[in-house]
C-alpha positions as CSV (number, residue, x, y, z in Angstrom):
1,M,-82.8,76.8,130.6
2,K,-81.2,78.1,127.5
3,S,-84.2,77.2,125.4
4,F,-86.5,79.0,127.9
5,Q,-84.3,82.1,127.8
6,T,-84.2,82.1,124.1
7,E,-88.0,81.8,123.9
8,R,-88.4,84.6,126.5
9,K,-86.0,86.8,124.6
10,F,-87.9,86.5,121.4
11,S,-91.2,87.1,123.2
12,Y,-89.9,90.3,124.6
13,R,-88.7,91.4,121.1
14,D,-92.0,90.5,119.6
15,L,-93.8,92.5,122.4
16,F,-91.5,95.5,121.7
17,Y,-92.4,95.5,118.0
18,K,-96.1,95.3,118.8
19,L,-95.7,98.2,121.3
20,I,-94.0,100.3,118.6
21,L,-96.8,99.5,116.1
22,F,-99.5,100.4,118.7
23,V,-97.9,103.7,119.6
24,A,-97.2,104.7,116.0
25,T,-100.8,103.8,115.0
26,V,-102.3,105.8,117.8
27,T,-100.0,108.8,117.2
28,I,-100.6,109.1,113.5
29,I,-104.4,108.8,113.8
30,V,-104.7,111.3,116.7
31,Y,-102.3,113.7,114.9
32,F,-104.6,113.9,111.9
33,L,-107.9,114.0,113.8
34,P,-109.8,117.3,113.3
35,K,-109.3,119.6,116.2
36,E,-112.2,120.5,118.4
37,G,-114.0,123.7,117.8
38,Q,-114.0,123.5,114.0
39,F,-117.2,123.9,112.0
40,N,-117.4,120.7,110.0
41,Y,-120.6,121.2,108.1
42,Q,-121.1,121.8,104.4
43,F,-124.2,123.7,103.2
44,E,-125.5,125.7,100.2
45,I,-128.4,128.1,99.9
46,N,-131.5,126.7,98.4
47,K,-130.2,123.1,99.0
48,P,-131.5,120.6,101.6
49,W,-129.7,120.2,104.9
50,K,-128.0,116.8,104.7
51,Y,-127.2,116.4,108.4
52,G,-129.4,115.7,111.4
53,L,-131.1,118.2,113.7
54,L,-128.8,121.2,114.4
55,Q,-129.4,123.2,117.6
56,A,-127.4,126.1,118.9
57,S,-124.9,125.0,121.6
58,F,-124.4,128.6,122.8
59,D,-125.8,132.0,122.3
60,F,-124.6,133.9,119.2
61,P,-125.7,136.9,117.1
62,I,-127.1,136.7,113.6
63,Y,-124.6,138.6,111.6
64,K,-125.7,140.7,108.6
65,D,-124.5,139.5,105.2
66,E,-121.7,141.4,103.5
67,S,-123.9,143.1,101.0
68,Q,-126.1,144.6,103.7
69,I,-123.2,145.7,105.8
70,K,-121.5,147.2,102.7
71,K,-124.7,149.1,101.9
72,E,-124.9,150.5,105.4
73,Q,-121.2,151.4,105.4
74,D,-121.5,153.3,102.2
75,S,-124.5,155.2,103.5
76,I,-122.7,156.3,106.6
77,L,-119.4,157.0,104.9
78,A,-121.2,159.3,102.5
79,S,-120.8,162.0,105.2
80,Y,-117.2,161.0,105.9
81,R,-114.7,163.8,105.3
82,P,-111.0,162.8,105.7
83,Y,-108.7,165.3,107.3
84,Y,-105.9,167.1,105.4
85,I,-103.4,169.5,106.9
86,R,-102.5,172.6,104.9
87,N,-98.9,173.8,105.0
88,K,-98.7,177.5,104.1
89,D,-94.9,177.5,104.3
90,I,-94.6,175.2,101.3
91,G,-96.4,177.6,98.9
92,E,-94.4,180.7,100.2
93,Q,-91.2,178.7,99.8
94,M,-91.9,177.6,96.2
95,I,-93.0,181.1,95.1
96,H,-89.8,182.6,96.7
97,K,-87.8,180.0,94.9
98,F,-89.3,181.0,91.6
99,Q,-88.6,184.7,92.2
100,N,-85.0,184.0,92.9
101,D,-84.6,181.7,89.8
102,Y,-86.2,184.3,87.6
103,N,-83.7,186.9,88.7
104,V,-80.8,184.5,88.1
105,S,-81.7,182.5,85.0
106,L,-85.3,182.6,83.9
107,R,-85.2,186.2,82.9
108,K,-83.0,185.2,79.9
109,I,-85.6,182.6,78.8
110,L,-88.8,184.6,79.1
111,P,-89.2,187.5,76.6
112,S,-91.1,189.8,78.9
113,V,-91.9,190.5,82.6
114,S,-95.6,189.6,81.9
115,Y,-94.5,186.0,81.9
116,Y,-93.1,186.5,85.4
117,Y,-96.4,188.0,86.7
118,Y,-98.5,185.3,85.1
119,I,-96.5,182.4,86.6
120,E,-96.4,184.0,90.0
121,K,-100.2,184.6,90.0
122,Q,-100.8,181.0,88.9
123,L,-98.6,179.6,91.6
124,K,-100.4,181.6,94.3
125,D,-103.7,180.4,93.0
126,F,-102.7,176.7,93.0
127,Y,-101.3,176.8,96.6
128,K,-104.4,178.7,97.7
129,K,-106.8,176.1,96.3
130,G,-104.5,173.3,97.4
131,I,-102.2,170.7,95.8
132,I,-102.4,167.0,96.8
133,S,-100.4,164.0,95.8
134,S,-101.7,161.8,92.9
135,S,-102.0,158.7,95.1
136,D,-104.2,160.6,97.7
137,L,-106.4,162.0,95.0
138,S,-106.8,158.5,93.4
139,Q,-107.9,157.1,96.8
140,L,-110.4,159.9,97.3
141,H,-111.9,159.1,93.9
142,K,-111.9,155.4,94.7
143,D,-113.8,156.0,98.0
144,S,-116.2,158.3,96.1
145,L,-115.5,161.3,98.4
146,A,-116.5,164.7,97.1
147,Y,-115.1,166.8,100.0
148,I,-112.3,166.8,102.5
149,Q,-111.7,168.5,105.8
150,E,-108.9,171.0,105.5
151,I,-107.1,171.8,108.7
152,D,-105.5,175.3,108.7
153,Q,-103.9,175.9,112.1
154,N,-106.7,175.3,114.6
155,T,-109.6,175.6,112.2
156,S,-111.0,173.3,109.6
157,H,-113.4,173.7,106.7
158,E,-114.7,171.6,103.9
159,L,-112.8,171.7,100.6
160,A,-114.3,170.3,97.4
161,V,-112.1,167.5,95.9
162,Q,-113.0,168.8,92.5
163,S,-111.1,172.1,93.2
164,I,-107.9,170.5,94.3
165,Y,-104.9,170.1,92.0
166,T,-102.3,167.4,91.8
167,T,-98.8,168.5,90.8
168,K,-99.4,167.2,87.3
169,Q,-102.7,168.9,86.9
170,A,-101.2,172.2,88.2
171,Y,-98.4,172.0,85.7
172,E,-100.6,171.3,82.8
173,S,-102.9,174.2,83.8
174,L,-99.9,176.5,84.1
175,I,-98.5,176.0,80.6
176,C,-101.9,175.5,78.8
177,S,-104.4,177.9,80.4
178,D,-103.4,181.0,78.4
179,T,-101.5,179.9,75.2
180,L,-102.8,183.0,73.4
181,H,-100.6,185.4,75.4
182,F,-97.9,183.0,76.7
183,Q,-96.0,180.6,74.5
184,K,-96.2,177.0,75.8
185,N,-92.7,176.1,74.6
186,L,-91.1,178.9,76.5
187,L,-92.9,178.0,79.7
188,Q,-91.8,174.3,79.3
189,Q,-88.2,175.5,79.1
190,C,-88.5,177.0,82.6
191,N,-89.0,173.6,84.4
192,L,-92.0,175.0,86.3
193,N,-92.7,171.6,87.9
194,N,-89.8,172.4,90.2
195,Y,-92.1,175.0,91.9
196,L,-95.1,172.6,92.3
197,T,-95.3,170.4,95.4
198,P,-98.3,169.2,97.5
199,N,-99.2,171.4,100.4
200,L,-102.1,169.3,101.6
201,T,-101.0,166.2,103.7
202,Y,-103.3,163.4,104.7
203,D,-103.9,163.3,108.5
204,A,-104.2,159.5,109.0
205,K,-104.7,159.6,112.8
206,R,-107.6,162.0,112.8
207,S,-109.2,160.6,109.7
208,E,-109.1,157.0,110.9
209,A,-110.5,158.0,114.3
210,L,-113.4,159.8,112.5
211,R,-114.0,156.8,110.2
212,N,-114.1,154.4,113.1
213,D,-116.4,156.6,115.1
214,L,-118.8,156.6,112.2
215,L,-118.6,152.8,111.6
216,E,-119.2,152.1,115.3
217,D,-122.8,153.3,114.8
218,I,-123.4,150.3,112.5
219,S,-125.0,147.2,114.0
220,W,-123.2,144.1,112.8
221,A,-126.0,141.8,114.0
222,N,-129.6,141.5,113.0
223,G,-131.0,139.2,115.6
224,F,-129.9,136.7,118.2
225,V,-130.0,132.9,118.5
226,M,-130.4,131.4,122.0
227,N,-128.7,128.3,123.3
228,G,-130.8,125.2,122.5
229,Q,-132.7,126.9,119.7
230,K,-133.4,124.9,116.6
231,I,-131.5,126.1,113.6
232,V,-132.2,123.5,110.8
233,D,-133.3,119.9,110.6
234,R,-132.5,117.1,108.0
235,G,-134.0,117.7,104.6
236,E,-135.1,121.3,105.2
237,I,-134.3,123.7,102.4
238,I,-131.7,126.3,103.5
239,D,-133.3,129.6,102.8
240,K,-131.6,133.0,102.9
241,R,-132.2,133.6,106.6
242,T,-131.1,130.1,107.6
243,F,-128.0,130.5,105.4
244,I,-127.1,133.7,107.2
245,I,-127.7,132.0,110.6
246,L,-125.4,129.1,109.6
247,N,-122.7,131.5,108.4
248,S,-123.1,133.4,111.7
249,L,-122.7,130.1,113.7
250,Q,-119.6,129.3,111.6
251,Q,-118.1,132.8,112.3
252,E,-118.8,132.5,116.0
253,W,-117.4,129.0,116.1
254,D,-114.2,130.1,114.6
255,K,-113.9,133.0,117.0
256,R,-114.3,130.9,120.1
257,S,-110.8,130.1,121.0
258,E,-110.1,127.2,123.3
259,T,-107.9,127.5,126.4
260,T,-104.8,125.5,126.7
261,T,-106.5,123.3,129.3
262,E,-109.4,122.6,127.0
263,K,-107.1,121.6,124.2
264,R,-105.2,119.3,126.4
265,L,-108.3,117.6,127.7
266,A,-109.6,117.2,124.2
267,L,-106.3,115.6,123.1
268,V,-106.3,113.3,126.1
269,G,-109.8,112.2,125.2
270,Q,-108.8,111.5,121.6
271,V,-105.8,109.5,122.7
272,L,-107.8,107.4,125.1
273,F,-110.5,106.7,122.5
274,V,-108.1,105.7,119.7
275,S,-105.9,103.7,122.1
276,L,-109.0,101.7,123.4
277,L,-110.1,100.8,119.9
278,I,-106.6,99.8,118.7
279,A,-106.0,97.8,121.9
280,T,-109.3,96.0,121.3
281,F,-108.1,95.0,117.8
282,F,-104.8,93.8,119.2
283,I,-106.7,91.7,121.8
284,Y,-108.9,90.3,119.1
285,L,-105.9,89.2,117.0
286,E,-104.2,87.7,120.1
287,L,-107.3,85.7,121.2
288,F,-108.9,84.6,117.8
289,R,-106.2,85.0,115.1
290,S,-102.9,84.2,116.8
291,D,-101.5,83.2,113.4
292,Y,-102.0,86.7,112.1
293,Y,-100.8,88.1,115.5
294,Q,-97.5,86.3,115.0
295,N,-97.1,87.3,111.3
296,R,-95.7,90.8,110.8
297,R,-97.0,90.9,107.2
298,S,-100.5,90.6,108.5
299,W,-99.9,93.4,111.1
300,Y,-98.5,95.8,108.5
301,L,-101.4,95.2,106.1
302,L,-104.1,95.5,108.8
303,F,-102.8,98.6,110.4
304,S,-101.7,100.3,107.2
305,L,-105.3,100.1,106.0
306,I,-106.7,101.4,109.3
307,I,-104.2,104.3,109.4
308,F,-104.8,105.1,105.7
309,F,-108.5,105.4,105.8
310,S,-108.5,107.1,109.2
311,V,-106.1,109.8,107.9
312,I,-108.0,110.3,104.6
313,S,-111.3,110.6,106.5
314,S,-109.8,113.2,108.9
315,I,-108.2,115.3,106.2
316,T,-111.5,115.2,104.2
317,V,-113.5,116.4,107.1
318,E,-111.1,119.0,108.5
319,H,-110.5,120.7,105.1
320,L,-114.1,120.1,103.8
321,L,-112.6,118.6,100.6
322,T,-115.7,116.6,99.7
323,S,-118.3,114.4,101.4
324,V,-117.0,111.6,103.6
325,Y,-119.3,109.2,101.8
326,V,-117.2,109.5,98.7
327,I,-114.4,107.6,100.4
328,P,-114.6,103.8,99.6
329,F,-114.4,102.5,103.2
330,A,-115.7,99.1,102.0
331,M,-112.4,98.7,100.2
332,G,-110.6,97.9,103.5
333,P,-112.7,94.9,104.5
334,I,-112.8,93.6,100.9
335,I,-108.9,93.6,100.8
336,I,-108.6,92.0,104.2
337,R,-111.2,89.4,103.2
338,I,-109.2,88.5,100.0
339,F,-105.9,88.2,101.8
340,L,-107.0,87.0,105.3
341,D,-110.5,86.1,106.4
342,S,-114.0,87.5,106.8
343,R,-114.1,87.7,110.6
344,T,-110.9,89.7,110.7
345,A,-112.2,91.9,107.9
346,F,-115.4,92.7,109.7
347,M,-113.6,93.4,113.0
348,A,-111.1,95.7,111.3
349,H,-113.9,97.5,109.5
350,I,-115.8,98.1,112.7
351,I,-112.7,99.5,114.4
352,L,-112.0,101.7,111.4
353,V,-115.6,103.0,111.2
354,L,-115.6,103.9,114.9
355,L,-112.2,105.7,114.5
356,C,-113.5,107.8,111.6
357,S,-116.8,108.6,113.3
358,I,-115.2,110.8,115.9
359,S,-114.2,113.2,113.1
360,L,-117.9,113.8,112.3
361,R,-120.6,116.0,113.9
362,T,-123.3,113.3,113.1
363,P,-121.6,110.0,113.6
364,H,-124.6,107.7,114.1
365,E,-125.7,107.8,110.4
366,F,-122.1,107.3,109.3
367,I,-121.7,104.2,111.5
368,L,-124.9,102.7,110.3
369,L,-124.2,103.2,106.6
370,Q,-120.5,102.1,106.7
371,S,-121.1,99.1,108.9
372,M,-123.8,97.7,106.6
373,A,-121.7,98.5,103.4
374,G,-118.7,96.8,104.9
375,M,-120.7,93.6,105.7
376,V,-122.2,93.5,102.2
377,G,-118.7,93.9,100.7
378,I,-117.4,91.0,102.8
379,Y,-120.4,88.7,102.2
380,S,-120.5,89.4,98.4
381,L,-116.9,88.5,97.8
382,R,-116.0,85.1,99.2
383,E,-113.2,84.5,96.8
384,L,-111.9,86.9,94.1
385,S,-111.0,85.1,91.0
386,Q,-112.7,87.3,88.3
387,R,-113.0,91.0,87.8
388,S,-116.7,90.7,87.4
389,Q,-117.0,89.6,91.0
390,L,-115.5,92.9,92.2
391,L,-117.9,94.8,89.9
392,R,-120.8,92.9,91.5
393,S,-119.6,93.7,95.0
394,A,-119.2,97.4,94.1
395,L,-122.7,97.5,92.7
396,L,-124.1,95.8,95.8
397,V,-122.3,98.2,98.2
398,T,-123.6,101.2,96.2
399,C,-127.2,99.9,96.4
400,T,-126.8,99.2,100.1
401,Y,-125.7,102.8,100.7
402,A,-128.6,104.1,98.6
403,I,-131.3,101.9,100.1
404,L,-130.2,102.4,103.7
405,Y,-129.8,106.1,103.4
406,L,-133.2,106.3,101.7
407,S,-134.8,104.4,104.6
408,L,-133.2,106.8,107.2
409,D,-134.3,109.8,105.1
410,L,-137.9,108.6,104.9
411,M,-138.0,108.2,108.7
412,H,-137.0,111.9,109.2
413,A,-138.6,113.6,106.3
414,N,-142.1,115.2,106.6
415,D,-142.6,115.4,102.9
416,V,-141.2,113.5,99.8
417,S,-139.9,116.8,98.5
418,Q,-137.6,117.1,101.5
419,L,-135.7,114.0,100.5
420,S,-132.0,114.5,99.7
421,T,-130.9,113.6,96.2
422,H,-127.4,114.9,95.8
423,I,-125.9,112.4,98.3
424,Y,-126.7,109.5,95.9
425,I,-124.1,111.0,93.5
426,N,-121.5,110.5,96.3
427,F,-122.6,106.8,96.7
428,I,-122.1,106.3,92.9
429,I,-118.6,107.9,93.1
430,N,-117.9,105.6,96.1
431,G,-118.8,102.5,94.0
432,I,-116.6,103.6,91.1
433,L,-113.6,104.2,93.5
434,L,-114.3,100.7,94.9
435,L,-113.4,99.2,91.6
436,F,-109.8,100.4,92.0
437,T,-109.5,97.6,94.5
438,Y,-108.5,95.3,91.7
439,P,-105.3,97.1,90.6
440,L,-104.5,97.9,94.2
441,L,-104.3,94.2,95.0
442,F,-101.2,93.9,92.8
443,I,-99.5,96.7,94.7
444,L,-100.4,95.2,98.1
445,E,-99.2,91.8,97.1
446,K,-95.8,93.2,96.1
447,T,-95.6,95.4,99.2
448,F,-96.7,92.9,101.9
449,G,-96.0,89.6,100.3
450,F,-99.5,88.2,100.1
451,T,-101.0,86.2,97.3
452,S,-104.6,86.7,96.2
453,N,-106.8,84.3,94.4
454,V,-106.6,86.4,91.3
455,T,-102.8,85.8,91.1
456,L,-103.4,82.1,91.8
457,V,-105.9,81.9,89.0
458,E,-103.5,83.6,86.6
459,L,-100.6,81.3,87.6
460,S,-102.8,78.2,87.1
461,N,-103.3,79.1,83.5
462,I,-101.6,76.4,81.4
463,N,-100.7,79.0,78.8
464,T,-98.2,80.7,81.0
465,K,-94.6,80.6,79.8
466,L,-93.4,78.2,82.6
467,M,-96.4,75.8,82.1
468,R,-95.8,75.7,78.3
469,E,-92.1,74.9,78.8
470,M,-93.0,72.2,81.2
471,S,-95.5,70.6,78.7
472,E,-92.8,70.5,76.1
473,I,-89.7,69.6,78.2
474,A,-91.4,67.2,80.7
475,P,-94.8,66.2,79.3
476,G,-95.2,63.3,81.8
477,T,-94.6,65.6,84.8
478,F,-97.0,68.1,83.3
479,Q,-99.8,65.5,83.0
480,H,-99.0,64.3,86.5
481,S,-99.3,67.9,87.8
482,L,-102.7,68.4,86.0
483,Q,-104.1,65.2,87.5
484,L,-102.7,66.3,90.9
485,A,-104.4,69.7,90.6
486,N,-107.8,68.0,90.1
487,L,-107.3,65.6,93.0
488,T,-106.1,68.2,95.5
489,A,-108.8,70.8,94.5
490,A,-111.5,68.2,95.1
491,A,-110.1,67.2,98.4
492,A,-109.6,70.8,99.5
493,N,-113.2,71.7,98.7
494,R,-114.4,68.7,100.8
495,I,-112.5,69.7,104.0
496,G,-112.9,73.5,103.7
497,A,-109.3,74.2,102.6
498,N,-108.3,76.7,99.9
499,S,-108.9,74.8,96.7
500,Q,-107.4,77.4,94.3
501,L,-104.2,77.6,96.4
502,V,-103.6,73.9,96.4
503,R,-104.6,73.6,92.7
504,T,-101.9,76.2,91.8
505,G,-99.4,74.6,94.1
506,A,-100.0,71.2,92.5
507,M,-99.3,72.8,89.1
508,Y,-95.9,74.0,90.1
509,H,-94.7,71.6,92.8
510,D,-92.6,69.5,90.3
511,I,-91.2,72.3,88.1
512,G,-87.7,71.3,89.2
513,K,-88.0,68.1,87.1
514,M,-87.7,70.3,84.0
515,L,-84.0,70.5,84.4
516,N,-83.5,66.7,84.4
517,P,-86.7,65.3,83.0
518,A,-85.3,62.0,81.8
519,F,-84.4,60.9,85.4
520,F,-88.1,60.7,86.3
521,T,-90.1,57.7,85.2
522,E,-93.2,59.7,83.9
523,N,-90.9,61.3,81.3
524,Q,-89.0,58.2,80.2
525,T,-89.4,56.5,76.9
526,G,-87.6,53.2,77.5
527,V,-84.2,54.4,78.6
528,N,-83.6,54.8,82.3
529,P,-80.5,56.9,83.1
530,H,-80.5,55.7,86.6
531,D,-79.1,52.3,85.4
532,Q,-75.8,54.1,84.9
533,L,-75.8,55.6,88.5
534,S,-75.4,54.3,92.0
535,Y,-78.3,54.4,94.4
536,K,-76.8,57.4,96.2
537,Q,-76.2,59.3,93.0
538,S,-79.8,58.5,91.8
539,A,-81.2,59.7,95.1
540,Q,-79.4,63.0,94.9
541,V,-80.6,63.6,91.3
542,V,-84.2,62.9,92.4
543,I,-83.8,65.1,95.5
544,S,-82.4,67.9,93.5
545,H,-85.7,68.6,91.8
546,I,-86.7,70.4,95.1
547,T,-83.8,72.8,95.0
548,D,-84.0,73.1,91.2
549,G,-87.7,74.0,91.6
550,L,-87.0,76.7,94.1
551,R,-84.4,78.2,91.8
552,L,-86.9,78.2,88.9
553,A,-89.5,79.7,91.2
554,D,-87.1,82.6,92.1
555,K,-86.3,83.1,88.4
556,Y,-90.0,83.3,87.5
557,D,-90.8,85.4,90.6
558,L,-93.4,82.9,91.9
559,P,-95.1,83.8,95.2
560,Q,-93.8,82.4,98.5
561,V,-96.8,80.2,99.0
562,I,-96.1,78.4,95.8
563,K,-92.4,78.0,96.8
564,D,-93.7,76.4,100.1
565,F,-95.5,73.7,98.1
566,I,-92.3,72.9,96.2
567,R,-90.4,72.7,99.4
568,T,-92.9,70.6,101.4
569,H,-94.5,68.2,98.9
570,H,-92.0,65.5,99.9
571,G,-91.4,66.9,103.4
572,A,-88.4,65.5,105.2
573,G,-89.0,62.0,103.9
574,V,-86.7,59.7,102.0
575,T,-86.5,58.5,98.4
576,K,-87.8,55.1,99.5
577,Y,-87.0,53.2,96.3
578,F,-83.3,54.1,96.4
579,Y,-83.0,54.0,100.2
580,I,-84.5,50.5,100.5
581,S,-82.6,49.2,97.5
582,Y,-79.3,50.4,99.0
583,Q,-80.2,48.8,102.3
584,N,-80.9,45.6,100.6
585,E,-77.5,45.6,98.8
586,H,-75.7,46.6,102.0
587,P,-77.4,44.7,104.8
588,D,-74.4,44.9,107.1
589,E,-73.7,48.6,106.6
590,E,-75.1,51.4,108.8
591,V,-76.8,53.5,106.1
592,D,-76.5,57.3,106.4
593,K,-80.1,58.4,105.9
594,S,-79.1,61.9,105.0
595,F,-78.0,60.8,101.5
596,F,-81.5,59.8,100.7
597,Q,-83.5,62.4,102.6
598,Y,-85.4,65.4,101.1
599,P,-84.4,68.8,102.6
600,G,-88.0,69.4,104.0
601,P,-89.7,70.8,105.9
602,N,-92.8,68.8,106.4
603,P,-96.1,70.4,105.5
604,F,-97.4,73.1,107.8
605,T,-100.7,73.9,106.2
606,K,-103.7,71.8,105.2
607,E,-103.2,72.5,101.6
608,Q,-99.6,71.4,101.7
609,A,-100.6,68.2,103.5
610,I,-103.2,67.4,100.8
611,L,-100.6,67.9,98.1
612,M,-98.2,65.5,99.8
613,M,-100.8,62.8,100.1
614,A,-102.1,63.3,96.6
615,D,-98.5,63.3,95.1
616,A,-97.6,60.0,96.7
617,V,-101.0,58.4,95.9
618,E,-101.1,59.5,92.3
619,A,-97.5,58.4,91.6
620,A,-98.0,55.0,93.3
621,S,-101.3,54.4,91.4
622,R,-99.4,54.2,88.1
623,S,-97.7,51.0,89.3
624,L,-100.9,49.1,90.1
625,P,-101.1,45.9,88.1
626,E,-104.9,46.3,87.9
627,Y,-107.3,49.0,88.7
628,T,-110.1,47.7,90.9
629,E,-112.0,49.4,93.6
630,E,-110.2,47.2,96.2
631,S,-106.7,47.8,94.9
632,I,-107.2,51.5,94.7
633,S,-108.7,51.7,98.2
634,N,-105.9,49.6,99.7
635,L,-103.3,51.7,97.9
636,V,-104.7,55.0,99.2
637,D,-105.0,53.7,102.8
638,R,-101.5,52.2,102.8
639,I,-99.7,55.2,101.5
640,I,-101.5,57.9,103.6
641,D,-101.4,55.8,106.8
642,S,-97.7,55.4,106.2
643,Q,-97.3,59.2,106.0
644,V,-99.2,59.6,109.2
645,Q,-97.1,57.0,111.0
646,D,-93.9,58.8,109.8
647,G,-95.1,62.0,111.4
648,C,-95.4,64.0,108.2
649,F,-98.4,65.9,109.4
650,K,-97.5,66.7,112.9
651,E,-96.8,70.4,112.1
652,C,-100.0,71.2,110.1
653,P,-103.5,71.8,111.4
654,I,-105.1,68.8,109.7
655,T,-107.3,66.4,111.7
656,F,-107.9,62.7,111.4
657,K,-111.4,63.4,110.2
658,D,-109.9,65.6,107.4
659,I,-107.5,62.8,106.5
660,A,-110.3,60.3,106.3
661,T,-112.3,62.6,104.0
662,V,-109.2,63.2,101.8
663,K,-108.8,59.4,101.5
664,S,-112.4,59.0,100.4
665,V,-112.1,61.8,97.8
666,F,-108.9,60.3,96.4
667,K,-110.5,56.8,96.1
668,E,-113.5,58.3,94.2
669,K,-111.3,60.3,91.9
670,L,-108.8,57.5,91.1
671,K,-111.7,55.1,90.3
672,T,-113.0,57.7,87.9
673,M,-109.6,58.4,86.4
674,Y,-108.8,54.7,85.8
675,H,-112.4,53.7,84.8
676,T,-112.8,50.8,87.2
677,R,-115.7,48.5,86.6
678,I,-117.4,46.0,88.8
679,S,-116.2,42.4,88.6
680,Y,-118.6,40.1,86.6
681,P,-119.6,37.0,88.5
682,E,-118.8,33.6,87.0
683,L,-121.5,31.2,86.1
684,K,-121.6,28.2,88.5
685,K,-121.7,24.9,86.8
C-alpha cells in the first residue's frame, strides 16, 4: 500500500507540472497573438501583390491621398479670413499714458513740443491701422493669409495683413521714420515701447468655426468599394489607384473598433485553438514518446522552441517588422531531430506551423511552404557530425522554399512578368539564419543538458587533453578503449543504436584507471601490485576506477550520457576474479558480496548494454591461449550468456535478437583483430 501511495503521489506531482507547462504555453502564445482587426499586409506602389486574392469584406470609401486633400484645402482656405477683435480702449489708454508721462518727465528729455506732436500722431496712426502680436503675425504668414476679418463692435471688415504692425515694427517705424527732423537717440531715451501694445486679438472660437465650415465642403472620398469587390490578386502590380484603395482599406480597418463582446469571443477562439494544438502534442508524447513525456528536459526543449517561434512570428506579423518567411522555422525541427528523433521533430514542426498560421491573413501558402521545408530539414540531417552537413541542409531548405513558391506562383500568374521576385531574397536570408543552428546547439546543450553528435565527435578525438593524458599514463587502457570503440560502433550500427554515442562512451568508460594504472593488467609491465594486497583490498582498488572516473568526468565537464557509460559498464556485477578467489580461500565463510560488487546501476540503454558486453568480451579475449574461430565464438557466447543470466540487461530495451546480432558482430571483429586462420588438415598416412 505504501508503494502504491508513493507512486500515486509522484503521478499527481508529475501531472501538476504538466498542467502548469500546458497553461503557461497556451497563455504566452495567446498573449502574443496579433489582435483581430489589424491590417496585416505589406505593400508598395509599383510592386507586385505578394498575397492571395484580396476582396473587400465590408463597404468602405476610397479616401483621397494626402497631396490631393492638401491641394483642395489650400484652394478653399485661400478665401479664409480669421477673425480679430479690435480693442479701441487700449489705444486711448496708451496715448493718455504718453501724454501724462510727457508732462511729468519726457518734457525734460525732448527739446521741443514738436516731438510731442510727432509721437502722439504716430501712436494714433498705429492703433488705427492695428497692432498684432508677433506670434499671430508669424502664423498668418505661415498660413499664407493676406487678409483678416477685423471685428469692431458688431461690424467686421477686411484688413490687409500687410498694413498691420507688430509692437517691434511700430517701435522701429516710430524712431526711424523721420530722422531728419527728430533725433533717433532722443526718441530711444523716451522708452516709447511702453506705449505700444497689441490692440488686435485673435478670436479663436469664430475663426475655427469658420475654418471648419469651409473644410466641411471638402469630399474626403473619391469613390466607393462594395463588399465582395475584388481589390487585388497575387502577382498584380500595385498601381497608384490600387495603392490608394489599399491605404483606404487600412484606414477603415483601423477605424473599425471591436466591441467588448467581439474581443472576448476572439480571445476565446484563440485560446481554444492553441489549447487544442498543444493538447494534441501532449497526447502524442504520451502515446508514442513516453520516454520524452517522462523527461522534463525534453519537455522544456520542445515547448521552449514552440513558444519561441510562435512569439517571434506573432511579433513580426503584428508590427510588420519583416516578412514572416525570413524566420527560419526549419531550425526547430532540425534541433529536435539532432537531440531527440525525426518523428517528434516533424510532429512539433506541424504543431508550430499551425500555431503561427493563425497570425496570417493567407495561412494556406504559409502552411504548405513551412511543412515542406521542415520535412526537408529533417530528412537531410540524419546525424549532425560536421558543419558541412548543416550547410547542405540550409541549402536544401532554401531551394525547397524557392521551388515550391515558384510552383504556387506559376499556378496563379497569368503572365511570367507577374511572378514575384523579391520574396526569394527572404528565402536566402532564411537559409543564412538557418546556419546559426550550429552555434545555437552549444547553448541548448548547456541549457537543457542534451548532448549532440557534434559534441560526441569532438569528445572522441584522441587529441583531446584527457585522451592524450590517458595514452601517456595508461597506454594499455587507452588501446583497450580504442578497440572497444570499434567493436561497439560496429555492433550499434548493426542493431540500429547510436554508434557515435557508444563509440564516445567506450573511449571514456575506463578513464578512472588513470589514477591507479598499475593495478590493471593491461598497463602492467611485469610487476603486479595486487600481489601485496588482500583480495578485498584488490577488489576495492579495481572497483574504485568507477568513482575515480566519475570524478574525472566532473573535472573535465563531460556530458551526463558519458558519465552514464562510466557508471554502468560493469553494472552491479562483481569483480569475479577476486570474489571467486576469496571464496576458494574461505570455503567455510559466508562471503559479504558487497566488498566485491560494483556500485552500478546496470545498463538502461542499448548503447550501455553493448559497451558492457564488449568490455567483458574484449578483456577476456586477451587471456585466450589460442585464437581460433571456435575459441573466440565460445568465449563470446559464454560471457554474454552469463551476463544475460545474471540479469544485467533487464533494465534496458535490448532484445534477444539484438543480443544475437551483437554476438555475431563481436565474433567477426575479434577474428579480424587476432588474425585467425583456418586449420590446415594433416596428411593421412
